[in-house]
N, CA, C and O atoms as a GROMACS GRO file, in nm:
protein
  360
    1MET      N    1  10.276   1.303  21.874
    1MET     CA    2  10.407   1.417  21.848
    1MET      C    3  10.353   1.499  21.980
    1MET      O    4  10.238   1.482  22.021
    2LEU      N    5  10.435   1.580  22.038
    2LEU     CA    6  10.427   1.694  22.109
    2LEU      C    7  10.354   1.821  21.982
    2LEU      O    8  10.366   1.832  21.860
    3SER      N    9  10.300   1.875  22.056
    3SER     CA   10  10.269   2.036  21.909
    3SER      C   11  10.323   2.141  22.026
    3SER      O   12  10.315   2.120  22.147
    4SER      N   13  10.388   2.279  21.950
    4SER     CA   14  10.396   2.390  21.996
    4SER      C   15  10.338   2.416  22.148
    4SER      O   16  10.405   2.468  22.238
    5ARG      N   17  10.202   2.371  22.160
    5ARG     CA   18  10.144   2.447  22.241
    5ARG      C   19  10.186   2.407  22.392
    5ARG      O   20  10.181   2.485  22.488
    6ASP      N   21  10.239   2.240  22.397
    6ASP     CA   22  10.305   2.135  22.474
    6ASP      C   23  10.420   2.239  22.503
    6ASP      O   24  10.414   2.263  22.623
    7LEU      N   25  10.514   2.306  22.449
    7LEU     CA   26  10.615   2.371  22.500
    7LEU      C   27  10.616   2.487  22.521
    7LEU      O   28  10.714   2.522  22.586
    8ARG      N   29  10.534   2.577  22.490
    8ARG     CA   30  10.592   2.708  22.518
    8ARG      C   31  10.578   2.706  22.658
    8ARG      O   32  10.497   2.654  22.735
    9PRO      N   33  10.729   2.815  22.677
    9PRO     CA   34  10.798   2.840  22.807
    9PRO      C   35  10.687   2.949  22.887
    9PRO      O   36  10.605   3.012  22.822
   10PRO      N   37  10.695   2.958  23.004
   10PRO     CA   38  10.603   3.032  23.139
   10PRO      C   39  10.676   3.160  23.054
   10PRO      O   40  10.769   3.151  22.974
   11PRO      N   41  10.604   3.283  23.099
   11PRO     CA   42  10.692   3.396  23.047
   11PRO      C   43  10.796   3.484  23.077
   11PRO      O   44  10.841   3.428  23.177
   12ASN      N   45  10.878   3.601  23.058
   12ASN     CA   46  11.007   3.575  23.083
   12ASN      C   47  11.083   3.458  23.116
   12ASN      O   48  11.162   3.469  23.210
   13ILE      N   49  11.070   3.293  23.026
   13ILE     CA   50  11.181   3.261  23.119
   13ILE      C   51  11.206   3.201  22.923
   13ILE      O   52  11.120   3.138  22.861
   14HIS      N   53  11.306   3.233  22.880
   14HIS     CA   54  11.330   3.183  22.736
   14HIS      C   55  11.426   3.026  22.733
   14HIS      O   56  11.547   3.008  22.753
   15SER      N   57  11.342   2.950  22.706
   15SER     CA   58  11.436   2.778  22.742
   15SER      C   59  11.437   2.750  22.636
   15SER      O   60  11.476   2.634  22.626
   16GLY      N   61  11.397   2.831  22.464
   16GLY     CA   62  11.415   2.786  22.350
   16GLY      C   63  11.586   2.747  22.322
   16GLY      O   64  11.628   2.689  22.221
   17PRO      N   65  11.642   2.779  22.397
   17PRO     CA   66  11.817   2.754  22.313
   17PRO      C   67  11.864   2.626  22.421
   17PRO      O   68  11.958   2.563  22.374
   18LEU      N   69  11.832   2.590  22.515
   18LEU     CA   70  11.824   2.486  22.600
   18LEU      C   71  11.752   2.359  22.533
   18LEU      O   72  11.800   2.251  22.498
   19LEU      N   73  11.613   2.412  22.525
   19LEU     CA   74  11.515   2.264  22.434
   19LEU      C   75  11.603   2.228  22.280
   19LEU      O   76  11.616   2.114  22.234
   20ALA      N   77  11.644   2.324  22.232
   20ALA     CA   78  11.661   2.327  22.104
   20ALA      C   79  11.796   2.202  22.091
   20ALA      O   80  11.836   2.159  21.983
   21GLN      N   81  11.857   2.154  22.243
   21GLN     CA   82  11.947   2.055  22.212
   21GLN      C   83  11.902   1.980  22.296
   21GLN      O   84  11.966   2.004  22.399
   22ASP      N   85  11.787   1.857  22.325
   22ASP     CA   86  11.765   1.848  22.437
   22ASP      C   87  11.758   1.688  22.302
   22ASP      O   88  11.749   1.678  22.179
   23PRO      N   89  11.768   1.591  22.422
   23PRO     CA   90  11.799   1.477  22.331
   23PRO      C   91  11.704   1.387  22.244
   23PRO      O   92  11.723   1.320  22.143
   24ASP      N   93  11.581   1.416  22.333
   24ASP     CA   94  11.499   1.401  22.248
   24ASP      C   95  11.409   1.456  22.122
   24ASP      O   96  11.339   1.556  22.115
   25GLU      N   97  11.432   1.372  22.042
   25GLU     CA   98  11.383   1.473  21.860
   25GLU      C   99  11.279   1.515  21.867
   25GLU      O  100  11.264   1.622  21.806
   26ASN      N  101  11.163   1.462  21.936
   26ASN     CA  102  11.047   1.557  21.930
   26ASN      C  103  11.072   1.656  22.015
   26ASN      O  104  10.985   1.716  21.952
   27VAL      N  105  11.104   1.730  22.095
   27VAL     CA  106  11.072   1.786  22.138
   27VAL      C  107  11.209   1.937  22.064
   27VAL      O  108  11.220   2.059  22.070
   28ARG      N  109  11.256   1.863  22.026
   28ARG     CA  110  11.413   1.960  21.906
   28ARG      C  111  11.283   1.988  21.747
   28ARG      O  112  11.263   2.073  21.660
   29PHE      N  113  11.236   1.876  21.784
   29PHE     CA  114  11.135   1.933  21.670
   29PHE      C  115  11.044   2.018  21.653
   29PHE      O  116  11.045   2.089  21.553
   30VAL      N  117  10.965   2.025  21.731
   30VAL     CA  118  10.828   2.133  21.810
   30VAL      C  119  10.919   2.240  21.814
   30VAL      O  120  10.884   2.345  21.758
   31VAL      N  121  11.043   2.234  21.877
   31VAL     CA  122  11.113   2.391  21.931
   31VAL      C  123  11.134   2.427  21.765
   31VAL      O  124  11.050   2.516  21.745
   32ALA      N  125  11.196   2.404  21.654
   32ALA     CA  126  11.208   2.408  21.549
   32ALA      C  127  11.104   2.512  21.496
   32ALA      O  128  11.120   2.621  21.440
   33THR      N  129  10.977   2.434  21.536
   33THR     CA  130  10.850   2.483  21.462
   33THR      C  131  10.766   2.641  21.500
   33THR      O  132  10.663   2.682  21.446
   34ARG      N  133  10.860   2.722  21.627
   34ARG     CA  134  10.849   2.830  21.698
   34ARG      C  135  10.873   2.910  21.617
   34ARG      O  136  10.976   2.926  21.551
   35PRO      N  137  10.720   2.997  21.619
   35PRO     CA  138  10.712   3.125  21.526
   35PRO      C  139  10.829   3.228  21.638
   35PRO      O  140  10.797   3.334  21.584
   36ASP      N  141  10.911   3.263  21.723
   36ASP     CA  142  10.946   3.358  21.777
   36ASP      C  143  11.111   3.318  21.746
   36ASP      O  144  11.203   3.377  21.802
   37LEU      N  145  11.134   3.183  21.623
   37LEU     CA  146  11.227   3.183  21.608
   37LEU      C  147  11.313   3.270  21.524
   37LEU      O  148  11.233   3.305  21.437
   38THR      N  149  11.435   3.332  21.492
   38THR     CA  150  11.512   3.362  21.392
   38THR      C  151  11.489   3.256  21.261
   38THR      O  152  11.441   3.150  21.302
   39GLU      N  153  11.506   3.257  21.145
   39GLU     CA  154  11.589   3.162  21.042
   39GLU      C  155  11.682   3.053  21.087
   39GLU      O  156  11.662   2.932  21.089
   40GLU      N  157  11.823   3.141  21.134
   40GLU     CA  158  11.939   3.127  21.139
   40GLU      C  159  11.949   3.012  21.283
   40GLU      O  160  12.027   2.919  21.304
   41GLN      N  161  11.822   3.074  21.376
   41GLN     CA  162  11.774   3.000  21.501
   41GLN      C  163  11.709   2.889  21.426
   41GLN      O  164  11.779   2.901  21.325
   42ARG      N  165  11.656   2.823  21.407
   42ARG     CA  166  11.594   2.765  21.352
   42ARG      C  167  11.652   2.665  21.216
   42ARG      O  168  11.606   2.561  21.169
   43ALA      N  169  11.747   2.729  21.188
   43ALA     CA  170  11.833   2.616  21.103
   43ALA      C  171  11.917   2.587  21.172
   43ALA      O  172  12.004   2.542  21.097
   44GLY      N  173  11.976   2.580  21.345
   44GLY     CA  174  12.081   2.551  21.417
   44GLY      C  175  12.014   2.456  21.514
   44GLY      O  176  12.051   2.447  21.632
   45ILE      N  177  11.897   2.372  21.454
   45ILE     CA  178  11.817   2.235  21.506
   45ILE      C  179  11.834   2.179  21.468
   45ILE      O  180  11.839   2.199  21.347
   46TYR      N  181  11.863   2.051  21.516
   46TYR     CA  182  11.842   1.984  21.403
   46TYR      C  183  11.770   1.875  21.466
   46TYR      O  184  11.768   1.842  21.584
   47VAL      N  185  11.664   1.785  21.282
   47VAL     CA  186  11.531   1.780  21.319
   47VAL      C  187  11.544   1.689  21.183
   47VAL      O  188  11.587   1.724  21.072
   48ASP      N  189  11.479   1.523  21.239
   48ASP     CA  190  11.460   1.469  21.080
   48ASP      C  191  11.302   1.404  21.106
   48ASP      O  192  11.248   1.334  21.191
   49PHE      N  193  11.264   1.472  20.983
   49PHE     CA  194  11.188   1.509  20.893
   49PHE      C  195  11.173   1.388  20.809
   49PHE      O  196  11.256   1.379  20.718
   50ASP      N  197  11.072   1.278  20.821
   50ASP     CA  198  10.973   1.175  20.721
   50ASP      C  199  10.898   1.269  20.598
   50ASP      O  200  10.778   1.268  20.625
   51LEU      N  201  10.919   1.338  20.489
   51LEU     CA  202  10.853   1.404  20.391
   51LEU      C  203  10.725   1.331  20.362
   51LEU      O  204  10.627   1.400  20.333
   52ARG      N  205  10.710   1.167  20.366
   52ARG     CA  206  10.644   1.063  20.366
   52ARG      C  207  10.461   1.103  20.439
   52ARG      O  208  10.349   1.112  20.389
   53GLY      N  209  10.517   1.117  20.572
   53GLY     CA  210  10.450   1.174  20.690
   53GLY      C  211  10.306   1.273  20.654
   53GLY      O  212  10.281   1.364  20.574
   54HIS      N  213  10.220   1.187  20.776
   54HIS     CA  214  10.117   1.400  20.747
   54HIS      C  215  10.120   1.430  20.859
   54HIS      O  216  10.107   1.357  20.957
   55CYS      N  217  10.136   1.527  20.856
   55CYS     CA  218  10.197   1.644  20.954
   55CYS      C  219  10.079   1.721  20.947
   55CYS      O  220  10.030   1.723  20.834
   56SER      N  221  10.008   1.795  21.049
   56SER     CA  222   9.920   1.924  21.047
   56SER      C  223  10.019   2.072  21.065
   56SER      O  224  10.120   2.092  21.133
   57GLN      N  225   9.927   2.180  20.956
   57GLN     CA  226   9.982   2.236  20.920
   57GLN      C  227  10.038   2.410  21.073
   57GLN      O  228   9.974   2.479  21.152
   58LEU      N  229  10.130   2.403  21.045
   58LEU     CA  230  10.160   2.532  21.159
   58LEU      C  231  10.038   2.650  21.166
   58LEU      O  232   9.994   2.721  21.076
   59ASP      N  233  10.007   2.643  21.283
   59ASP     CA  234   9.895   2.811  21.241
   59ASP      C  235   9.929   2.926  21.281
   59ASP      O  236   9.866   3.026  21.312
   60TRP      N  237  10.050   2.897  21.278
   60TRP     CA  238  10.128   3.105  21.292
   60TRP      C  239  10.178   3.117  21.122
   60TRP      O  240  10.190   3.218  21.052
   61VAL      N  241  10.199   2.974  21.092
   61VAL     CA  242  10.238   3.039  20.956
   61VAL      C  243  10.070   3.018  20.892
   61VAL      O  244  10.061   3.088  20.791
   62MET      N  245   9.972   2.963  20.912
   62MET     CA  246   9.833   3.018  20.874
   62MET      C  247   9.818   3.157  20.848
   62MET      O  248   9.794   3.226  20.749
   63ALA      N  249   9.845   3.178  21.006
   63ALA     CA  250   9.776   3.289  20.992
   63ALA      C  251   9.858   3.449  20.902
   63ALA      O  252   9.824   3.567  20.893
   64LEU      N  253   9.965   3.375  20.858
   64LEU     CA  254  10.064   3.442  20.764
   64LEU      C  255   9.982   3.473  20.646
   64LEU      O  256   9.990   3.576  20.579
   65HIS      N  257   9.922   3.398  20.633
   65HIS     CA  258   9.872   3.370  20.469
   65HIS      C  259   9.882   3.522  20.370
   65HIS      O  260   9.947   3.554  20.270
   66ASP      N  261   9.809   3.572  20.434
   66ASP     CA  262   9.754   3.698  20.385
   66ASP      C  263   9.864   3.778  20.349
   66ASP      O  264   9.824   3.865  20.273
   67ASP      N  265   9.976   3.788  20.368
   67ASP     CA  266  10.132   3.806  20.354
   67ASP      C  267  10.207   3.762  20.280
   67ASP      O  268  10.239   3.645  20.304
   68PRO      N  269  10.265   3.820  20.168
   68PRO     CA  270  10.309   3.775  20.038
   68PRO      C  271  10.446   3.760  20.110
   68PRO      O  272  10.503   3.650  20.117
   69ASP      N  273  10.498   3.878  20.165
   69ASP     CA  274  10.616   3.852  20.183
   69ASP      C  275  10.726   3.779  20.315
   69ASP      O  276  10.846   3.757  20.324
   70ALA      N  277  10.590   3.757  20.414
   70ALA     CA  278  10.619   3.636  20.492
   70ALA      C  279  10.642   3.455  20.433
   70ALA      O  280  10.724   3.366  20.457
   71MET      N  281  10.523   3.468  20.349
   71MET     CA  282  10.521   3.391  20.293
   71MET      C  283  10.620   3.352  20.199
   71MET      O  284  10.621   3.232  20.172
   72ARG      N  285  10.691   3.415  20.151
   72ARG     CA  286  10.862   3.426  20.077
   72ARG      C  287  10.935   3.388  20.196
   72ARG      O  288  11.014   3.297  20.222
   73ARG      N  289  10.900   3.459  20.242
   73ARG     CA  290  11.050   3.431  20.376
   73ARG      C  291  11.007   3.284  20.441
   73ARG      O  292  11.110   3.220  20.463
   74LEU      N  293  10.911   3.224  20.473
   74LEU     CA  294  10.909   3.115  20.458
   74LEU      C  295  10.880   3.033  20.459
   74LEU      O  296  10.832   2.954  20.541
   75ALA      N  297  10.921   3.038  20.304
   75ALA     CA  298  10.886   2.949  20.189
   75ALA      C  299  11.036   2.860  20.164
   75ALA      O  300  11.053   2.743  20.133
   76ALA      N  301  11.139   2.976  20.194
   76ALA     CA  302  11.269   2.987  20.205
   76ALA      C  303  11.342   2.870  20.339
   76ALA      O  304  11.451   2.813  20.352
   77SER      N  305  11.227   2.875  20.412
   77SER     CA  306  11.294   2.794  20.615
   77SER      C  307  11.364   2.642  20.572
   77SER      O  308  11.353   2.546  20.496
   78SER      N  309  11.454   2.707  20.696
   78SER     CA  310  11.564   2.554  20.664
   78SER      C  311  11.437   2.446  20.697
   78SER      O  312  11.443   2.350  20.620
   79HIS      N  313  11.325   2.438  20.792
   79HIS     CA  314  11.250   2.316  20.830
   79HIS      C  315  11.119   2.320  20.749
   79HIS      O  316  11.024   2.394  20.724
   80PRO      N  317  11.185   2.157  20.712
   80PRO     CA  318  11.044   2.160  20.628
   80PRO      C  319  10.927   2.174  20.624
   80PRO      O  320  10.872   2.194  20.515
   81LEU      N  321  10.843   2.166  20.762
   81LEU     CA  322  10.763   2.176  20.793
   81LEU      C  323  10.687   2.313  20.785
   81LEU      O  324  10.566   2.303  20.766
   82VAL      N  325  10.740   2.439  20.796
   82VAL     CA  326  10.736   2.523  20.802
   82VAL      C  327  10.717   2.530  20.601
   82VAL      O  328  10.624   2.589  20.547
   83ARG      N  329  10.795   2.476  20.548
   83ARG     CA  330  10.791   2.535  20.399
   83ARG      C  331  10.617   2.427  20.339
   83ARG      O  332  10.519   2.462  20.273
   84ARG      N  333  10.653   2.301  20.401
   84ARG     CA  334  10.522   2.248  20.398
   84ARG      C  335  10.415   2.358  20.404
   84ARG      O  336  10.355   2.389  20.300
   85SER      N  337  10.375   2.445  20.572
   85SER     CA  338  10.268   2.512  20.574
   85SER      C  339  10.230   2.601  20.482
   85SER      O  340  10.113   2.633  20.464
   86VAL      N  341  10.369   2.667  20.390
   86VAL     CA  342  10.347   2.763  20.333
   86VAL      C  343  10.287   2.692  20.182
   86VAL      O  344  10.188   2.738  20.127
   87ARG      N  345  10.354   2.590  20.134
   87ARG     CA  346  10.327   2.520  20.008
   87ARG      C  347  10.169   2.455  20.019
   87ARG      O  348  10.135   2.371  19.935
   88ASN      N  349  10.119   2.478  20.077
   88ASN     CA  350   9.976   2.417  20.111
   88ASN      C  351   9.906   2.530  20.111
   88ASN      O  352   9.786   2.505  20.119
   89PHE      N  353   9.940   2.686  20.102
   89PHE     CA  354   9.855   2.769  20.064
   89PHE      C  355   9.850   2.798  19.922
   89PHE      O  356   9.749   2.849  19.874
   90GLU      N  357   9.979   2.763  19.833
   90GLU     CA  358   9.978   2.811  19.714
   90GLU      C  359   9.875   2.761  19.630
   90GLU      O  360   9.865   2.800  19.514
   0.00000   0.00000   0.00000
């Protein structure tokens, strides 16, 4: 699976909306985990996620562990990997 580092756009190029519609499910999955998205944008990206699978926690969510407001907000995310990254801190 691709990592969020694989899809970092070059500076000043906002490719997120275009990649969010990519036919490749792996690309959409990674785009949907980008920290620069609003929750509304994240919710608009269709991803299929196997809850039984193993996934690494998102680094940017882990970095917010000491921020209770951020953890509450991210716990309500539409993306299961964002929620799972929060859950692993509880």
